[in-house]
C-alpha positions as a printed NumPy array, in Angstrom:
array([[-18.941, -26.71 ,   4.195],
       [-18.39 , -24.563,   7.255],
       [-14.764, -23.663,   7.932],
       [-14.229, -24.02 ,  11.69 ],
       [-10.748, -22.504,  11.432],
       [-12.139, -19.252,  10.096],
       [-14.86 , -19.224,  12.739],
       [-12.304, -19.566,  15.558],
       [-10.543, -16.496,  14.188],
       [-13.86 , -14.63 ,  14.121],
       [-14.486, -15.634,  17.756],
       [-11.095, -14.261,  18.82 ],
       [-11.69 , -10.98 ,  16.971],
       [-15.144, -10.725,  18.545],
       [-13.656, -11.253,  21.994],
       [-11.157,  -8.457,  21.349],
       [-14.032,  -6.239,  20.252],
       [-15.858,  -6.937,  23.511],
       [-12.734,  -5.999,  25.509],
       [-12.622,  -2.727,  23.609],
       [-16.284,  -2.192,  24.535],
       [-15.451,  -2.595,  28.227],
       [-12.761,   0.099,  27.984],
       [-14.908,   2.401,  25.853],
       [-17.777,   2.052,  28.315],
       [-15.543,   3.487,  31.03 ],
       [-14.682,   6.427,  28.766],
       [-18.343,   7.091,  28.025],
       [-19.09 ,   7.014,  31.754],
       [-16.519,   9.777,  32.226],
       [-18.06 ,  11.723,  29.35 ],
       [-21.544,  11.562,  30.829],
       [-20.644,  11.781,  34.536],
       [-21.977,  15.331,  34.934],
       [-25.143,  14.874,  32.886],
       [-28.143,  15.98 ,  34.903],
       [-30.465,  13.415,  33.329],
       [-29.675,   9.939,  34.558],
       [-32.179,   8.597,  32.042],
       [-30.313,   9.984,  29.028],
       [-27.01 ,   8.899,  30.521],
       [-28.246,   5.32 ,  30.776],
       [-29.781,   5.49 ,  27.292],
       [-26.408,   6.537,  25.884],
       [-24.334,   4.023,  27.838],
       [-26.505,   0.962,  27.467],
       [-27.677,   1.954,  24.006],
       [-24.042,   1.883,  22.91 ],
       [-23.549,  -1.558,  24.453],
       [-26.743,  -2.878,  22.887],
       [-25.772,  -1.718,  19.39 ],
       [-22.14 ,  -2.793,  19.648],
       [-22.884,  -6.242,  21.078],
       [-25.654,  -6.601,  18.484],
       [-23.18 ,  -5.955,  15.676],
       [-20.803,  -8.551,  17.135],
       [-23.638, -11.07 ,  17.401],
       [-24.676, -10.386,  13.794],
       [-21.072, -10.865,  12.726],
       [-20.863, -14.257,  14.446],
       [-24.274, -15.367,  13.154],
       [-23.429, -14.223,   9.639],
       [-20.135, -16.046,   9.498],
       [-21.522, -18.987,  11.399],
       [-23.475, -19.6  ,   8.177],
       [-20.441, -18.958,   5.964],
       [-19.571, -21.832,   3.687],
       [-16.441, -22.412,   1.661],
       [-18.706, -24.091,  -0.887],
       [-20.288, -20.788,  -1.898],
       [-17.922, -18.093,  -0.664],
       [-18.886, -14.634,   0.463],
       [-22.255, -13.26 ,  -0.607],
       [-23.454,  -9.638,  -0.363],
       [-24.951, -10.486,   3.061],
       [-21.572, -11.673,   4.361],
       [-19.858,  -8.611,   2.904],
       [-22.354,  -6.293,   4.594],
       [-21.966,  -8.069,   7.937],
       [-18.185,  -7.925,   7.663],
       [-18.252,  -4.266,   6.627],
       [-20.534,  -3.288,   9.504],
       [-18.328,  -5.132,  11.984],
       [-15.165,  -3.514,  10.569],
       [-16.761,  -0.086,  10.766],
       [-17.463,  -0.486,  14.467],
       [-14.174,  -2.246,  15.191],
       [-12.038,   0.453,  13.552],
       [-14.111,   3.182,  15.206],
       [-13.501,   1.53 ,  18.58 ],
       [ -9.771,   1.376,  17.927],
       [ -9.607,   5.112,  17.278],
       [-11.574,   5.83 ,  20.459],
       [ -9.377,   3.492,  22.513],
       [ -6.133,   4.972,  21.173],
       [ -7.111,   8.496,  22.245],
       [ -8.484,   7.322,  25.596],
       [ -5.407,   5.213,  26.337],
       [ -3.086,   8.129,  25.538],
       [ -4.966,  10.172,  28.113],
       [ -4.767,   7.357,  30.648],
       [ -1.071,   6.94 ,  29.942],
       [ -0.614,  10.613,  30.685],
       [ -2.502,  10.179,  33.961],
       [ -0.209,   7.284,  34.856],
       [  2.966,   9.334,  34.374],
       [  1.496,  12.282,  36.273],
       [  0.748,   9.897,  39.133],
       [  4.306,   8.559,  39.078],
       [  5.648,  12.105,  39.14 ],
       [  3.436,  12.978,  42.115],
       [  4.647,   9.904,  43.995],
       [  8.292,  10.572,  43.177],
       [  8.076,  14.226,  44.193],
       [  6.286,  13.43 ,  47.436],
       [  3.453,  15.74 ,  46.472],
       [  0.723,  14.551,  48.839],
       [ -1.675,  17.322,  47.807],
       [ -2.328,  15.556,  44.485],
       [ -3.851,  12.081,  44.051],
       [ -1.441,   9.302,  43.161],
       [ -3.491,   8.587,  40.076],
       [ -5.486,  11.614,  38.81 ],
       [ -9.019,  11.063,  37.603],
       [ -9.761,  10.901,  33.905],
       [-10.632,  14.293,  32.476],
       [-13.849,  14.672,  30.503],
       [-12.25 ,  16.47 ,  27.58 ],
       [-10.142,  13.368,  26.767],
       [-13.333,  11.373,  26.263],
       [-14.775,  14.226,  24.2  ],
       [-11.703,  14.215,  21.942],
       [-11.961,  10.42 ,  21.636],
       [-15.565,  10.705,  20.467],
       [-14.692,  13.378,  17.903],
       [-11.741,  11.419,  16.54 ],
       [-13.717,   8.159,  16.388],
       [-16.515,   9.905,  14.488],
       [-14.184,  10.363,  11.491],
       [-13.718,   6.667,  10.572],
       [-17.313,   5.913,  11.582],
       [-18.887,   8.414,   9.193],
       [-16.276,   7.789,   6.486],
       [-16.85 ,   4.049,   6.381],
       [-20.608,   4.434,   6.302],
       [-20.156,   6.8  ,   3.359],
       [-17.94 ,   4.193,   1.695],
       [-20.624,   1.532,   2.135],
       [-23.684,   3.53 ,   1.091],
       [-22.244,   5.895,  -1.51 ],
       [-18.558,   5.409,  -2.274],
       [-18.702,   1.943,  -3.813],
       [-20.906,   3.226,  -6.65 ],
       [-19.3  ,   6.656,  -6.996],
       [-17.805,   5.962, -10.427],
       [-14.972,   8.162, -11.629],
       [-13.828,   8.61 , -15.208],
       [-10.057,   8.502, -15.668],
       [ -8.711,   9.728, -19.019],
       [ -5.118,   9.199, -20.095],
       [ -3.477,  10.241, -23.337],
       [ -0.292,   8.294, -24.134],
       [  2.109,   9.265, -26.908],
       [  4.128,   6.769, -28.947],
       [  6.773,   7.247, -31.62 ],
       [  5.791,   4.154, -33.572],
       [  1.996,   4.237, -33.354],
       [  0.548,   3.675, -36.847],
       [ -0.8  ,   6.96 , -38.202],
       [ -4.311,   5.587, -38.654],
       [ -4.531,   4.938, -34.899],
       [ -3.609,   8.469, -33.869],
       [ -6.482,   9.429, -31.536],
       [ -7.723,   5.823, -31.17 ],
       [ -9.584,   5.383, -27.859],
       [ -9.957,   2.38 , -25.572],
       [-12.474,   2.118, -22.745],
       [-11.345,  -0.268, -20.015],
       [-13.304,  -1.86 , -17.19 ],
       [-11.777,  -4.292, -14.723],
       [-12.76 ,  -6.291, -11.64 ],
       [-16.522,  -6.17 , -11.991],
       [-16.965,  -8.743,  -9.187],
       [-20.64 ,  -9.168, -10.022],
       [-21.246, -11.412,  -7.022],
       [-20.924,  -8.407,  -4.703],
       [-23.457,  -6.009,  -6.244],
       [-26.354,  -5.005,  -4.009],
       [-27.787,  -2.021,  -5.918],
       [-28.386,  -2.682,  -9.593],
       [-29.551,   0.821, -10.473],
       [-26.504,   2.404,  -8.833],
       [-24.25 ,  -0.018, -10.698],
       [-25.977,   0.906, -13.974],
       [-24.547,   4.423, -13.661],
       [-21.092,   2.955, -14.187],
       [-22.225,   1.055, -17.273],
       [-23.837,   4.216, -18.651],
       [-20.588,   6.103, -18.055],
       [-18.65 ,   3.492, -20.029],
       [-21.179,   3.572, -22.882],
       [-21.135,   7.37 , -23.01 ],
       [-17.432,   7.426, -23.904],
       [-18.166,   5.945, -27.363],
       [-14.613,   4.644, -27.598],
       [-13.215,   2.804, -30.588],
       [-12.448,  -0.329, -28.562],
       [-13.739,  -1.809, -25.306],
       [-11.659,  -4.117, -23.1  ],
       [-12.383,  -5.901, -19.833],
       [ -9.36 ,  -7.029, -17.835],
       [-10.621,  -9.819, -15.583],
       [-12.559, -10.831, -12.462],
       [-16.052, -10.84 , -13.911],
       [-17.244, -12.789, -10.847],
       [-16.149, -13.492,  -7.292],
       [-16.245, -17.279,  -7.602],
       [-19.167, -18.707,  -9.573],
       [-20.233, -18.098, -13.178],
       [-23.889, -17.649, -12.183],
       [-23.036, -14.412, -10.341],
       [-22.977, -12.488, -13.634],
       [-26.344, -13.828, -14.824],
       [-28.547, -11.043, -13.343],
       [-26.423,  -8.402, -15.084],
       [-25.823,  -9.983, -18.499],
       [-28.24 ,  -7.703, -20.346],
       [-26.724,  -4.626, -18.747],
       [-23.034,  -5.287, -19.418],
       [-23.805,  -6.5  , -22.936],
       [-24.979,  -2.953, -23.691],
       [-21.332,  -1.865, -23.935],
       [-20.343,  -1.892, -27.589],
       [-17.461,  -0.447, -29.59 ],
       [-16.866,  -0.158, -33.369],
       [-13.662,  -2.226, -33.226],
       [-15.04 ,  -4.812, -30.829],
       [-15.205,  -5.87 , -27.195],
       [-12.424,  -8.04 , -25.784],
       [-11.817,  -9.628, -22.392],
       [ -9.506, -11.812, -20.321],
       [ -9.803, -13.862, -17.132],
       [ -8.726, -12.747, -13.65 ],
       [ -7.718, -14.817, -10.65 ],
       [-11.253, -14.934,  -9.224],
       [-12.716, -16.265, -12.458],
       [-11.117, -19.698, -12.023],
       [-13.154, -20.599,  -8.923],
       [-10.09 , -21.204,  -6.763],
       [-11.467, -19.545,  -3.616],
       [-14.354, -21.88 ,  -2.872],
       [-14.647, -25.636,  -2.415],
       [-16.121, -27.693,  -5.256],
       [-17.598, -31.171,  -5.095],
       [-15.215, -32.277,  -7.826],
       [-12.642, -30.984, -10.28 ],
       [-15.16 , -31.668, -13.032],
       [-17.685, -29.324, -11.401],
       [-15.048, -26.605, -11.112],
       [-14.005, -27.042, -14.76 ],
       [-17.65 , -26.901, -15.876],
       [-18.068, -23.618, -14.005],
       [-15.099, -22.117, -15.853],
       [-16.47 , -23.282, -19.202],
       [-19.819, -21.707, -18.397],
       [-18.074, -18.439, -17.529],
       [-16.231, -18.5  , -20.842],
       [-19.57 , -18.959, -22.606],
       [-20.964, -15.988, -20.702],
       [-18.164, -13.787, -22.044],
       [-19.382, -14.683, -25.532],
       [-23.003, -14.003, -24.548],
       [-21.937, -10.574, -23.303],
       [-20.421,  -9.93 , -26.717],
       [-16.834, -10.093, -25.432],
       [-14.154, -11.963, -27.361],
       [-12.309, -13.774, -24.576],
       [ -8.581, -13.91 , -25.27 ],
       [ -6.892, -16.986, -23.805],
       [ -3.159, -16.634, -24.432],
       [ -3.825, -15.385, -27.948],
       [ -3.868, -12.265, -30.08 ],
       [ -6.072, -10.53 , -32.594],
       [ -5.334,  -7.879, -35.175],
       [ -7.169,  -4.574, -35.086],
       [ -7.178,  -2.91 , -38.49 ],
       [ -7.972,   0.703, -39.273],
       [ -7.28 ,   2.663, -42.426],
       [ -5.194,  -0.133, -43.858],
       [ -2.898,  -0.223, -40.812],
       [ -2.815,  -2.659, -37.899],
       [ -2.12 ,  -3.014, -34.202],
       [ -1.996,  -6.267, -32.219],
       [ -4.247,  -6.831, -29.208],
       [ -2.899,  -9.601, -26.964],
       [ -4.696, -11.246, -24.076],
       [ -3.336, -13.738, -21.556],
       [ -4.887, -15.815, -18.834],
       [ -4.121, -14.811, -15.264],
       [ -0.505, -14.582, -14.214],
       [  0.232, -12.948, -10.884],
       [  2.939, -13.024,  -8.256],
       [  1.464, -14.971,  -5.357],
       [ -1.649, -15.854,  -7.386],
       [ -2.573, -18.327, -10.087],
       [ -0.016, -18.392, -12.908],
       [ -1.511, -19.996, -15.995],
       [ -0.967, -17.212, -18.537],
       [  1.578, -17.893, -21.272],
       [  2.906, -14.687, -22.807],
       [  5.094, -16.445, -25.372],
       [  2.117, -18.42 , -26.64 ],
       [  0.005, -15.258, -26.761],
       [  2.667, -13.512, -28.875],
       [  2.872, -16.246, -31.476],
       [  2.268, -14.827, -34.956],
       [  2.589, -11.204, -33.824],
       [  5.067,  -9.317, -36.048],
       [  8.048,  -8.113, -34.045],
       [  7.573,  -4.521, -35.181],
       [  3.809,  -4.493, -34.535],
       [  2.332,  -1.99 , -32.131],
       [  1.148,  -4.123, -29.211],
       [ -1.487,  -3.694, -26.522],
       [ -1.558,  -6.413, -23.862],
       [ -4.452,  -7.305, -21.568],
       [ -3.097,  -8.906, -18.382],
       [ -5.124,  -8.914, -15.178],
       [ -2.373,  -8.693, -12.559],
       [  0.144,  -5.8  , -12.753],
       [  2.894,  -7.965, -11.282],
       [  2.943,  -9.747, -14.65 ],
       [  4.081,  -6.482, -16.23 ],
       [  6.686,  -6.039, -13.501],
       [  8.17 ,  -9.505, -13.908],
       [  7.649, -10.519, -17.539],
       [  6.661,  -7.563, -19.702],
       [  8.556,  -4.365, -18.988],
       [ 12.004,  -5.855, -19.707],
       [ 10.876,  -8.428, -22.263],
       [ 12.889,  -8.832, -25.458],
       [  9.666,  -8.142, -27.339],
       [  8.455,  -4.579, -26.979],
       [  4.891,  -4.429, -25.655],
       [  3.885,  -0.806, -25.875],
       [  0.923,  -0.749, -23.504],
       [ -0.348,  -3.184, -20.866],
       [ -3.806,  -2.801, -19.314],
       [ -4.342,  -4.418, -15.906],
       [ -6.526,  -4.287, -12.799],
       [ -6.618,  -6.688,  -9.831],
       [ -5.497,  -4.421,  -6.967],
       [ -8.734,  -2.414,  -6.495],
       [ -6.396,   0.164,  -4.959],
       [ -7.382,  -1.744,  -1.776],
       [-10.721,   0.136,  -2.072],
       [ -9.242,   2.556,   0.442],
       [ -6.711,   5.345,   0.24 ],
       [ -6.032,   8.958,  -0.573],
       [ -5.802,  10.451,  -4.048],
       [ -5.273,  14.164,  -4.441],
       [ -3.318,  16.059,  -7.106],
       [  0.336,  15.202,  -6.623],
       [ -0.218,  12.568,  -3.942],
       [ -1.528,   9.021,  -3.979],
       [ -1.477,   6.485,  -1.147],
       [ -3.127,   3.197,  -0.307],
       [ -2.014,   0.321,   1.921],
       [ -1.917,  -1.824,  -1.225],
       [  1.256,   0.028,  -2.247],
       [  3.174,  -2.176,   0.206],
       [  2.159,  -5.218,  -1.848],
       [  2.285,  -3.841,  -5.395],
       [  4.839,  -1.621,  -7.071],
       [  2.193,  -0.315,  -9.476],
       [ -1.315,  -0.364,  -8.06 ],
       [ -3.347,   2.404,  -9.724],
       [ -2.946,   4.625, -12.744],
       [ -0.141,   4.928, -15.271],
       [  3.412,   3.583, -15.005],
       [  6.199,   3.892, -17.573],
       [  9.443,   1.995, -18.018],
       [ 11.433,   3.204, -21.036],
       [  8.268,   3.969, -23.009],
       [  6.634,   0.674, -22.093],
       [  3.445,   1.683, -20.36 ],
       [  1.237,  -0.001, -17.786],
       [ -2.182,   1.245, -16.778],
       [ -3.738,  -0.256, -13.629],
       [ -7.501,   0.213, -13.414],
       [ -8.828,   0.71 ,  -9.865],
       [-11.712,  -1.677, -10.478],
       [-15.401,  -1.332, -11.241],
       [-16.726,  -3.415,  -8.364],
       [-15.736,  -4.321,  -4.826],
       [-14.976,  -7.42 ,  -2.801],
       [-15.114,  -8.427,   0.89 ],
       [-15.479,  -4.862,   2.206],
       [-18.749,  -3.632,   0.725],
       [-17.478,  -0.121,   0.188],
       [-14.873,   2.208,  -1.252],
       [-13.265,   5.216,   0.36 ],
       [-10.838,   7.511,  -1.412],
       [-10.128,   4.958,  -4.155],
       [-13.347,   5.159,  -6.129],
       [-14.626,   2.711,  -8.769],
       [-13.243,   3.479, -12.205],
       [-14.068,   3.715, -15.871],
       [-10.882,   4.275, -17.893],
       [-10.441,   5.849, -21.302],
       [ -7.007,   5.536, -22.918],
       [ -6.268,   7.655, -25.983],
       [ -3.376,   6.567, -28.191],
       [ -1.541,   9.423, -29.875],
       [  1.29 ,   9.611, -32.35 ],
       [  4.255,  11.627, -31.146],
       [  5.037,  14.556, -33.42 ],
       [  8.251,  14.062, -35.346]])
């Protein structure tokens, strides 16, 4: 079913993009005004318009075929990503050009106010402003193309060692590999994606966990990759939970029965992958005669689906047990876990993707997602109750990653020295 409301929004955005093209065209005319070859000047000017208008047309055609019955496919994500790349590039160009034009406006006002007739009331645009605009706009343009062609499969290994006073001695040095947010419906390069699976396998951790969003919407999205993700094995087992996208809430179904059947099929696929899906329940991991409790809940997120039941998941868990919780959305930790009467030592989450865009350098981390989530990537600690937020294995909507790269996590549990 085509969503006409969405399409009207796309039409408005496309119209804005065309207005930006009109302004940019004037800046490019200034840039090329002194070119000796009129042929190359026209090639540049009208070549730009041809490409830009073509991208807008592709965007409208692509989302003209968009259906809420199936959701976004890799084609839609590529079309959206290409349009965003050009749109953001245009914005950068326009900002620089408009600052120059604003300066010209104030110079003109000054000339009029001072009665200086030797200078034009509104000075002509200077070529170097257009040159600066091109250079500045080239930064987002090249960066976003890198994000689309390279960054989204540029897997990074994040290792964290966390020390606990009450970790059972037998688990000192116990390792957990975590993947999250696979979003299999977005993959467009299977061999590139395999590098991430190989990275996870190479860690040879004691335990493997997956913290939700196996698919974008439909269980069948994971089918082409079942054999690959089932390669990930660990001596103490593979465990998983559901994320908000796994419930099929973001597309339209013919009936509630069809939607429920899709969820049941997805649960079966977890088993086929070799993952023990934890649905508000817990299991005991035993090593050397000692035990820890692994707890998994269904999705619970602020502003998202809230079906997870932590109290139910904790039933039968000894109060003094060392506990590791799998919970897809980090807001669950913020609102129900970190101050809970029951001590949960470590929570492993995902969900945020780090917005797939940001800056991470030693000592500094930023992403626009920080304005939505208190904890959005990496390790957080509240009175020795830890949360680790995985940046995600896959991608969604924007078919790329820039600065916040896809992640394979290895957590090592260590016993604090007395």
